[in-house]
MIROVO-267065 format. One record per residue: x, y, z of N, C-alpha, C in turn; residue number from 1. Coordinates in pm, whole numbers, plus 50000, padded with zeros to 5 digits. Layout:
X_Y_Z_X_Y_Z_X_Y_Z_NUM
...
This chain:
87049_43519_14383_86916_43495_14403_86887_43401_14529_1
86984_43436_14627_86948_43358_14763_86867_43386_14814_2
86835_43368_14970_86779_43409_15061_86795_43552_15124_3
86691_43627_15136_86736_43741_15247_86730_43722_15375_4
86811_43795_15453_86785_43795_15602_86651_43918_15626_5
86582_43856_15730_86444_43935_15763_86500_44070_15786_6
86411_44147_15730_86425_44294_15770_86505_44357_15652_7
86567_44296_15597_86666_44362_15468_86634_44451_15361_8
86479_44401_15333_86417_44433_15192_86381_44615_15221_9
86343_44643_15337_86282_44795_15347_86359_44876_15431_10
86357_45008_15393_86427_45088_15501_86327_45190_15563_11
86329_45227_15682_86258_45282_15762_86259_45418_15755_12
86178_45487_15731_86184_45667_15707_86134_45725_15853_13
86142_45661_15953_86074_45698_16062_86174_45855_16130_14
86300_45799_16110_86393_45917_16174_86373_46051_16077_15
86363_46032_15949_86333_46156_15855_86207_46236_15898_16
86115_46154_15940_85960_46203_15959_85979_46273_16124_17
86069_46229_16197_86068_46287_16348_86182_46435_16334_18
86239_46425_16254_86341_46550_16211_86258_46634_16137_19
86177_46634_16079_86078_46701_15993_85953_46758_16103_20
85903_46683_16194_85858_46763_16317_85895_46843_16375_21
86044_46829_16388_86102_46901_16475_86185_47021_16400_22
86133_47070_16264_86194_47140_16213_86304_47148_16154_23
86353_47019_16124_86484_47001_16113_86506_46960_15939_24
86372_46972_15858_86395_46924_15780_86486_47056_15665_25
86535_47001_15548_86624_47071_15485_86562_47044_15344_26
86474_46950_15326_86435_46954_15166_86348_47037_15103_27
86313_47122_15152_86224_47249_15081_86090_47214_15125_28
86014_47301_15017_85849_47266_15050_85799_47146_15012_29
85715_47095_15048_85619_46975_14996_85553_46976_14880_30
85556_46903_14769_85517_46927_14650_85395_46858_14630_31
85426_46714_14702_85295_46620_14686_85309_46538_14813_32
85210_46531_14857_85159_46440_14969_85027_46341_14964_33
85039_46225_15004_84897_46171_15058_84932_46131_15180_34
84831_46199_15302_84858_46194_15401_84870_46044_15450_35
84981_46046_15550_84997_45889_15612_85068_45796_15529_36
85087_45841_15393_85142_45723_15335_85272_45772_15260_37
85265_45892_15176_85409_45930_15108_85386_46110_15128_38
85528_46144_15133_85552_46277_15128_85662_46318_15020_39
85661_46402_14940_85774_46404_14853_85794_46584_14840_40
85922_46585_14855_85993_46741_14885_86040_46779_14754_41
86053_46911_14722_86095_46985_14641_86223_46929_14562_42
86289_46893_14626_86427_46858_14632_86439_46702_14583_43
86307_46636_14558_86323_46501_14525_86305_46390_14660_44
86333_46435_14756_86338_46361_14878_86201_46275_14920_45
86194_46182_14922_86064_46093_14984_86038_46038_15122_46
85946_46057_15173_85917_46002_15287_85793_45927_15298_47
85796_45801_15357_85694_45697_15388_85699_45663_15481_48
85559_45747_15555_85566_45680_15697_85515_45534_15707_49
85551_45474_15808_85532_45316_15855_85386_45296_15854_50
85300_45295_15761_85176_45327_15778_85106_45169_15792_51
85156_45058_15725_85134_44946_15784_85253_44841_15820_52
85232_44771_15915_85374_44692_15948_85416_44608_15892_53
85572_44612_15862_85612_44482_15779_85616_44347_15862_54
85616_44256_15825_85615_44119_15882_85723_44037_15816_55
85816_43979_15914_85931_43923_15850_85851_43764_15840_56
85914_43688_15776_85894_43511_15769_85998_43464_15773_57
85984_43298_15776_86100_43209_15760_86052_43094_15706_58
86129_42992_15673_86037_42880_15611_85928_42831_15691_59
85986_42820_15823_85870_42776_15911_85745_42861_15980_60
85730_42965_15902_85647_43057_15918_85500_43014_15895_61
85404_43049_15948_85294_43011_15883_85215_43169_15891_62
85155_43200_15755_85082_43295_15774_84955_43318_15822_63
84968_43437_15911_84827_43456_16008_84692_43448_15938_64
84595_43374_15977_84487_43365_15937_84445_43263_15855_65
84549_43192_15776_84544_43091_15684_84509_42952_15743_66
84418_42904_15683_84384_42754_15714_84486_42640_15706_67
84561_42590_15817_84667_42506_15755_84800_42556_15738_68
84893_42475_15729_85060_42542_15735_85086_42615_15599_69
85134_42723_15613_85166_42793_15474_85332_42834_15509_70
85401_42774_15416_85556_42826_15462_85582_42926_15382_71
85677_43060_15433_85726_43159_15330_85861_43182_15342_72
85893_43230_15234_86072_43259_15244_86087_43416_15147_73
86177_43483_15208_86205_43582_15120_86346_43553_15050_74
86341_43601_14890_86429_43594_14819_86471_43706_14738_75
86607_43714_14727_86656_43831_14640_86630_43774_14479_76
86554_43886_14392_86538_43861_14250_86625_43915_14166_77
86685_44024_14182_86777_44117_14122_86840_44229_14202_78
86966_44169_14259_87040_44260_14373_87072_44373_14312_79
87067_44388_14155_87099_44535_14095_87034_44630_14121_80
86901_44598_14128_86798_44671_14179_86725_44677_14282_81
86749_44555_14350_86701_44564_14496_86570_44492_14484_82
86523_44425_14391_86410_44356_14392_86403_44241_14425_83
86297_44193_14551_86285_44071_14606_86121_44013_14603_84
86143_43903_14646_86004_43853_14657_85992_43757_14742_85
85879_43757_14805_85831_43619_14910_85760_43546_14853_86
85773_43406_14888_85770_43290_14850_85650_43247_14959_87
85546_43183_14881_85444_43102_14978_85444_42967_14922_88
85392_42863_14999_85349_42756_14962_85262_42634_15065_89
85192_42583_15045_85109_42501_15159_85210_42406_15179_90
85241_42345_15286_85328_42260_15338_85299_42117_15302_91
85146_42110_15318_85098_41946_15301_85084_41957_15157_92
85148_41938_15028_85155_41922_14890_85201_41812_14836_93
85182_41761_14741_85267_41662_14659_85367_41748_14560_94
85457_41656_14511_85581_41740_14402_85484_41775_14286_95
85518_41914_14231_85502_41952_14135_85356_41964_14080_96
85239_41977_14192_85111_42022_14191_85063_42138_14188_97
85135_42222_14220_85105_42358_14271_85114_42467_14132_98
84976_42516_14106_85008_42637_13985_85080_42727_14064_99
85132_42827_13990_85224_42951_14025_85154_43092_14017_100
85128_43150_14118_85076_43300_14130_85192_43369_14122_101
85222_43474_14047_85320_43572_14056_85237_43705_14083_102
85244_43753_14204_85164_43850_14254_85235_44000_14296_103
85173_44107_14242_85237_44248_14253_85114_44296_14369_104
85181_44379_14442_85121_44459_14564_85045_44575_14482_105
84929_44633_14552_84923_44753_14541_84963_44865_14612_106
84938_44996_14591_84973_45100_14653_85040_45219_14554_107
84958_45210_14417_84949_45354_14331_85105_45356_14271_108
85192_45258_14281_85314_45231_14210_85402_45309_14299_109
85368_45378_14427_85408_45454_14509_85448_45415_14646_110
85369_45325_14687_85389_45279_14850_85354_45154_14824_111
85365_45095_14954_85344_44949_14958_85476_44867_14932_112
85455_44722_14998_85564_44623_15025_85525_44457_15021_113
85581_44383_14988_85559_44250_14943_85583_44187_15113_114
85599_44273_15181_85631_44262_15377_85518_44297_15417_115
85423_44396_15399_85309_44441_15459_85251_44333_15501_116
85198_44355_15615_85144_44252_15694_84967_44205_15619_117
84914_44338_15561_84794_44285_15526_84810_44190_15381_118
84930_44201_15353_84948_44111_15186_85003_44015_15265_119
85085_43963_15372_85128_43847_15387_85019_43777_15440_120
84927_43812_15505_84783_43755_15555_84689_43704_15421_121
84696_43801_15329_84609_43771_15232_84669_43654_15128_122
84777_43663_15087_84840_43574_15003_84884_43468_15073_123
84874_43450_15204_84917_43304_15285_84750_43255_15277_124
84678_43328_15260_84519_43266_15267_84520_43218_15118_125
84541_43287_15040_84531_43253_14878_84630_43120_14862_126
84724_43121_14925_84825_42987_14884_84722_42864_14927_127
84674_42899_15062_84638_42783_15123_84484_42773_15072_128
84413_42862_15048_84237_42807_15013_84247_42780_14865_129
84352_42874_14763_84344_42805_14620_84431_42700_14582_130
84506_42674_14694_84622_42546_14646_84698_42605_14541_131
84771_42694_14592_84869_42739_14483_84989_42796_14570_132
85125_42791_14501_85215_42860_14526_85227_43012_14495_133
85290_43098_14544_85282_43230_14527_85402_43285_14540_134
85443_43370_14448_85568_43473_14429_85522_43622_14459_135
85555_43677_14575_85483_43797_14585_85594_43883_14563_136
85606_43995_14467_85700_44059_14373_85740_44198_14467_137
85839_44255_14534_85888_44364_14600_85947_44437_14474_138
85883_44550_14422_85919_44586_14273_85981_44723_14317_139
86057_44824_14260_86061_44954_14278_85942_45068_14258_140
85977_45144_14358_85851_45217_14391_85874_45366_14294_141
85796_45444_14251_85772_45579_14211_85755_45673_14328_142
85820_45814_14342_85855_45851_14218_86013_45846_14203_143
86099_45757_14280_86227_45754_14294_86241_45678_14153_144
86145_45569_14104_86141_45472_13989_85998_45483_13924_145
86014_45573_13822_85861_45599_13761_85863_45480_13665_146
85727_45450_13624_85727_45387_13528_85805_45391_13402_147
85857_45289_13329_85812_45159_13328_85912_45073_13435_148
85952_45138_13523_86059_45055_13639_86002_44908_13672_149
85837_44960_13693_85769_44828_13779_85730_44748_13691_150
85718_44810_13565_85697_44675_13475_85820_44599_13420_151
85917_44672_13424_86072_44602_13389_86076_44501_13518_152
86039_44546_13621_86077_44466_13746_85983_44351_13767_153
85862_44337_13697_85776_44199_13676_85840_44135_13577_154
85892_44175_13468_85962_44085_13357_86082_44050_13447_155
86143_44101_13515_86263_44032_13593_86220_43920_13705_156
86074_43959_13749_86039_43832_13833_85983_43710_13761_157
85939_43728_13648_85946_43603_13533_86078_43554_13505_158
86155_43649_13470_86254_43567_13425_86353_43505_13550_159
86341_43530_13683_86394_43472_13784_86309_43318_13813_160
86187_43333_13761_86108_43197_13796_86128_43115_13677_161
86156_43165_13554_86190_43062_13449_86319_43015_13493_162
86418_43065_13564_86526_43030_13583_86485_42933_13702_163
86438_42937_13789_86376_42814_13884_86290_42704_13843_164
86233_42729_13707_86163_42652_13652_86267_42546_13567_165
86377_42604_13518_86483_42535_13449_86553_42464_13540_166
86604_42504_13679_86670_42443_13761_86571_42324_13813_167
86450_42330_13818_86362_42194_13857_86375_42113_13726_168
86360_42115_13633_86367_42065_13532_86501_41949_13507_169
86595_42047_13530_86713_41981_13506_86755_41901_13628_170
86698_41881_13731_86678_41842_13894_86841_41877_13912_171
86856_42029_13939_86961_42051_13979_86998_42018_14137_172
87148_42049_14181_87132_42011_14329_87074_42087_14413_173
87051_42041_14528_86939_42101_14630_87006_42217_14683_174
86908_42326_14704_86948_42423_14773_86862_42506_14847_175
86840_42613_14910_86753_42624_14996_86620_42700_14909_176
86596_42702_14808_86468_42679_14732_86432_42562_14651_177
86497_42461_14697_86436_42314_14642_86318_42280_14684_178
86269_42290_14817_86147_42257_14861_86035_42302_14812_179
86069_42468_14759_85958_42536_14685_85939_42508_14523_180
86057_42504_14484_86058_42450_14317_85981_42317_14319_181
86004_42217_14390_85969_42104_14376_85796_42086_14408_182
85769_42176_14472_85587_42170_14462_85535_42256_14322_183
85608_42315_14253_85558_42406_14169_85504_42346_14022_184
85428_42362_13956_85379_42328_13830_85419_42456_13742_185
85525_42471_13671_85592_42589_13627_85502_42602_13511_186
85434_42473_13432_85349_42509_13331_85214_42555_13354_187
85198_42628_13478_85087_42690_13516_85107_42779_13565_188
85145_42888_13535_85173_43029_13585_85069_43156_13563_189
85028_43202_13650_84939_43291_13667_84976_43423_13698_190
84973_43558_13649_85011_43702_13674_84886_43729_13769_191
84904_43803_13847_84805_43864_13928_84841_43995_14017_192
84752_44044_14069_84789_44175_14172_84671_44252_14165_193
84688_44366_14265_84552_44412_14319_84610_44567_14285_194
84510_44652_14236_84530_44821_14213_84645_44837_14145_195
84741_44891_14156_84854_44932_14068_84908_44782_14047_196
84921_44699_14158_84978_44581_14091_84919_44493_13991_197
84764_44522_13960_84674_44447_13864_84721_44543_13738_198
84749_44643_13726_84822_44719_13638_84946_44674_13557_199
85013_44626_13666_85164_44590_13652_85121_44432_13588_200
85054_44360_13617_85017_44218_13594_84967_44228_13434_201
84894_44320_13430_84826_44359_13244_84943_44392_13191_202
85020_44481_13197_85144_44480_13108_85202_44416_13102_203
85272_44327_13199_85377_44217_13196_85326_44121_13102_204
85187_44099_13107_85114_43995_13029_85146_44018_12909_205
85103_44135_12863_85125_44181_12744_85275_44188_12672_206
85366_44220_12754_85524_44231_12719_85567_44081_12686_207
85492_44013_12796_85547_43841_12751_85503_43805_12634_208
85362_43835_12615_85313_43769_12475_85339_43831_12386_209
85429_43991_12369_85486_44020_12262_85667_43982_12284_210
85672_43876_12341_85797_43801_12348_85926_43882_12398_211
85889_43989_12513_85988_44045_12568_86094_43968_12621_212
86070_43848_12667_86150_43770_12734_86210_43658_12656_213
86155_43656_12551_86176_43545_12424_86101_43415_12493_214
86125_43298_12452_86061_43167_12534_86062_43159_12628_215
85941_43143_12704_85957_43111_12834_85964_42978_12884_216
85976_42916_12775_85949_42727_12831_86104_42717_12920_217
86075_42655_13045_85949_42549_13069_85832_42612_13130_218
85844_42781_13142_85730_42842_13217_85571_42823_13112_219
85480_42850_13141_85371_42890_13056_85240_42949_13161_220
85217_43066_13098_85124_43174_13155_84995_43138_13120_221
84913_43102_13198_84779_43042_13171_84678_43152_13185_222
84705_43249_13265_84603_43347_13262_84655_43472_13381_223
84590_43557_13379_84597_43674_13479_84477_43737_13529_224
84521_43730_13699_84394_43785_13754_84431_43966_13823_225
84291_44006_13767_84344_44179_13807_84227_44190_13903_226
84281_44242_14002_84184_44293_14104_84169_44422_14122_227
84068_44476_14135_84036_44637_14109_84133_44711_14030_228
84188_44675_13929_84297_44736_13857_84291_44892_13834_229
84392_44943_13875_84424_45094_13855_84467_45150_13736_230
84371_45154_13673_84371_45229_13555_84296_45388_13566_231
84333_45470_13472_84302_45621_13484_84257_45688_13355_232
84214_45804_13336_84210_45863_13222_84176_46009_13219_233
84232_46093_13134_84187_46239_13155_84023_46250_13159_234
83942_46167_13089_83783_46201_13096_83743_46105_13236_235
83650_46196_13327_83627_46106_13441_83507_45998_13404_236
83506_45890_13478_83384_45816_13486_83282_45830_13568_237
83140_45781_13563_83069_45823_13635_83072_45817_13790_238
83132_45662_13816_83190_45645_13956_83276_45714_14009_239
83370_45780_13923_83488_45845_13949_83419_45994_14006_240
83311_46035_13954_83261_46165_13975_83169_46170_14087_241
83072_46071_14104_82950_46049_14187_82962_45978_14319_242
83056_45877_14307_83064_45763_14400_83121_45815_14542_243
83065_45861_14656_83106_45912_14785_83209_45779_14857_244
83315_45857_14883_83420_45779_14964_83416_45792_15096_245
83430_45696_15185_83415_45723_15316_83553_45751_15369_246
83566_45805_15510_83690_45865_15547_83785_45775_15548_247
83794_45646_15570_83902_45526_15548_83893_45469_15397_248
83858_45546_15316_83865_45465_15169_84010_45459_15147_249
84051_45372_15048_84180_45332_15025_84249_45416_14904_250
84120_45470_14820_84146_45523_14708_84041_45643_14659_251
84069_45769_14671_83997_45874_14631_84057_45952_14517_252
83967_46007_14440_83984_46073_14309_84119_46164_14316_253
84106_46263_14478_84237_46320_14502_84374_46223_14505_254
84368_46106_14578_84486_46009_14565_84532_45965_14467_255
84429_45936_14388_84468_45878_14240_84540_45945_14148_256
84472_46080_14157_84546_46166_14079_84711_46186_14099_257
84708_46193_14233_84847_46223_14276_84927_46095_14263_258
84883_46000_14266_84966_45856_14241_84991_45859_14076_259
84895_45895_14010_84949_45905_13876_85067_46007_13849_260
85035_46152_13908_85143_46245_13898_85258_46197_13915_261
85304_46093_14042_85429_46056_14094_85487_45947_13982_262
85386_45880_13935_85450_45697_13867_85441_45757_13701_263
85403_45811_13666_85396_45817_13525_85511_45915_13456_264
85599_45883_13338_85682_45979_13327_85638_46122_13340_265
85748_46221_13408_85745_46346_13410_85660_46419_13274_266
85559_46485_13294_85440_46559_13206_85370_46482_13129_267
85370_46343_13150_85240_46267_13098_85115_46305_13148_268
85004_46290_13087_84890_46309_13112_84829_46176_13127_269
84722_46136_13206_84629_46046_13246_84572_45941_13140_270
84611_45998_12986_84578_45939_12898_84681_45856_12835_271
84822_45857_12921_84915_45787_12863_84888_45611_12893_272
84947_45542_12741_84916_45397_12743_84889_45340_12872_273
85012_45394_12952_85006_45293_13078_84919_45313_13185_274
84864_45430_13183_84760_45474_13251_84615_45431_13203_275
84583_45474_13095_84459_45449_13012_84484_45357_12886_276
84465_45204_12902_84514_45141_12783_84383_45152_12670_277
84287_45238_12701_84166_45258_12604_84210_45403_12517_278
84316_45478_12571_84337_45606_12508_84381_45581_12363_279
84370_45683_12286_84384_45666_12146_84549_45645_12100_280
84628_45676_12189_84727_45648_12166_84770_45497_12231_281
84694_45394_12305_84755_45292_12318_84718_45184_12241_282
84812_45081_12233_84788_44977_12124_84643_44927_12111_283
84607_44886_12009_84452_44859_11987_84471_44723_12095_284
84351_44713_12179_84364_44566_12239_84347_44431_12156_285
84301_44475_12017_84310_44339_11939_84454_44287_11929_286
84527_44400_11907_84690_44321_11910_84739_44288_12031_287
84695_44318_12131_84778_44276_12258_84750_44132_12262_288
84840_44053_12298_84847_43893_12324_84831_43869_12440_289
84715_43875_12504_84689_43868_12633_84616_43699_12669_290
84649_43671_12794_84602_43551_12847_84437_43559_12886_291
84384_43436_12919_84236_43458_12974_84293_43524_13119_292
84142_43635_13129_84171_43715_13262_84052_43696_13332_293
84078_43699_13448_83966_43732_13559_83989_43884_13624_294
83883_43986_13628_83890_44086_13645_83801_44133_13763_295
83829_44138_13892_83758_44153_14030_83721_44278_14033_296
83603_44336_14041_83550_44470_14054_83490_44499_14197_297
83471_44585_14234_83437_44640_14392_83335_44750_14350_298
83202_44714_14395_83057_44774_14385_83119_44953_14406_299
83157_44945_14520_83169_45107_14582_83315_45147_14540_300
83397_45120_14464_83512_45186_14419_83503_45266_14333_301
83580_45392_14349_83572_45471_14238_83591_45426_14094_302
83678_45328_14111_83738_45261_13971_83643_45154_13905_303
83545_45142_13984_83421_45035_13944_83401_45037_13784_304
83360_45168_13742_83322_45185_13574_83399_45191_13504_305
83524_45219_13547_83652_45201_13446_83704_45071_13445_306
83691_44989_13520_83712_44836_13533_83598_44743_13433_307
83490_44836_13462_83374_44723_13385_83397_44785_13222_308
83424_44921_13218_83456_44963_13042_83567_44893_12999_309
83682_44822_13074_83781_44785_12997_83732_44614_13011_310
83664_44556_13069_83596_44422_13076_83533_44457_12931_311
83430_44548_12891_83388_44533_12793_83456_44561_12638_312
83554_44621_12651_83645_44666_12548_83712_44555_12529_313
83763_44439_12629_83844_44352_12596_83760_44236_12531_314
83628_44212_12596_83554_44148_12513_83525_44159_12383_315
83497_44307_12329_83489_44338_12199_83605_44312_12140_316
83722_44293_12194_83839_44282_12125_83875_44114_12110_317
83788_44018_12139_83803_43904_12118_83897_43828_12228_318
83908_43922_12354_83979_43854_12466_83885_43776_12540_319
83956_43655_12638_83877_43568_12728_83894_43664_12843_320
83755_43686_12908_83755_43780_13039_83641_43729_13083_321
83652_43703_13236_83570_43669_13328_83576_43774_13436_322
83440_43793_13458_83448_43941_13590_83359_43920_13681_323
83410_43959_13787_83330_43952_13937_83318_44080_14001_324
83201_44072_14043_83164_44208_14097_83113_44210_14285_325
83161_44252_14344_83168_44205_14490_83081_44348_14519_326
82944_44302_14624_82876_44441_14635_82911_44466_14762_327
82908_44617_14776_82900_44662_14879_83042_44686_14975_328
83144_44644_14891_83281_44706_14922_83371_44794_14841_329
83472_44854_14882_83531_44955_14794_83666_44887_14774_330
83771_44978_14739_83906_44954_14679_83964_44868_14815_331
84049_44771_14771_84138_44729_14849_84077_44643_14969_332
83957_44622_14953_83874_44561_15070_83918_44427_15143_333
83999_44355_15039_84035_44207_15078_84168_44247_15152_334
84248_44339_15182_84380_44368_15234_84338_44433_15350_335
84263_44558_15339_84247_44657_15433_84122_44623_15576_336
84051_44551_15481_83926_44495_15598_83856_44608_15696_337
83826_44713_15586_83782_44837_15647_83634_44852_15617_338
83569_44728_15598_83438_44723_15588_83373_44595_15654_339
83224_44593_15707_83166_44504_15776_83161_44386_15679_340
83157_44409_15564_83142_44293_15453_83288_44267_15375_341
83394_44304_15456_83529_44250_15377_83574_44131_15360_342
83554_44063_15512_83573_43916_15502_83480_43808_15450_343
83373_43820_15421_83273_43754_15322_83311_43760_15186_344
83344_43913_15163_83373_43923_15038_83509_43849_14965_345
83604_43879_15094_83728_43811_15052_83715_43667_15032_346
83617_43590_15112_83635_43433_15085_83572_43413_14977_347
83493_43514_14896_83404_43485_14800_83534_43508_14678_348
83621_43604_14686_83719_43689_14599_83818_43544_14596_349
83848_43492_14693_83937_43379_14730_83894_43270_14643_350
83765_43223_14661_83681_43126_14575_83706_43151_14401_351
83677_43251_14373_83672_43267_14239_83820_43266_14165_352
83910_43326_14264_84012_43298_14194_84065_43147_14200_353
84017_43064_14309_84038_42933_14278_84028_42854_14166_354
83873_42889_14137_83794_42840_14050_83849_42871_13890_355
83916_42975_13907_83954_43072_13775_84111_42958_13739_356
84181_42945_13848_84310_42898_13801_84290_42744_13790_357
84197_42660_13864_84165_42571_13882_84140_42508_13731_358
84046_42573_13630_84001_42583_13502_84132_42540_13402_359
84240_42591_13454_84355_42617_13383_84466_42537_13398_360
């Protein structure tokens, strides 16, 4: 559970890509590919081009773009599985005052990293502007680790956090995480994520409510923030069928379908409960012990209608749901900044998250 050396978490696939370009690939035909992000071969070999640079961090590092100092540190969560996390906290805070956001990055369950520069910047801003500590989880990816691996890793992250809360409560001897622990209000924990990460946050929240980790004390989960949650279904929604996507779109219907083929158990359809929580085979929402939710929806995202439908269904099931719709922007705008409205809409989102957390 100690600190990681910078650069340890992720393996580069560049040599394999260069070999393939020279005709040196011996893995057979490409069976699945999302251009520039992932290529899967017939023998199961997977290549992920370095689409977004990884960013190292140290305790003294300040996240780019964040107002004021935000310290960050990488830590091992589960060495057996390779799961790790990047911790953030504003430096100018008093002890025990910061709510804790456990964050899961997006990427269709198949790509992405807590070390990606776009997440480092966004979560540094979240820590500074919302006044919270952040635990950004780097979970195992599909297709090497299909679902429910990411959900299991989410539970492992909460288990690790509970251990830190227990250490803080018992006033354990100082170590290299004492500074971060001392600033955390462990009785105010929020699960959060964008896209596939929001799906993970949803399912981890449900599993925690069902007692998968037993008693969480001294932790207390106060809510969940679902940013453009990545869900699907065999039946297409209107926004999936009709919303045109620009060339730089982070999510098209074709890429969405590919992610689900790679992430779900082999042979499963998009009506599997892990993909479609409103399907006939899914647990009834009334029975899911979920905390209060904030759902952030993008107006030009193909997931828009599915996200809004989920909000309506959860309200009908008696759940506490707030929703915010961001006009004129698409999927993952807050991390990719691929639209002229991205920056102002990102500030709106950070304000909404701050208010949601502060109210709990």
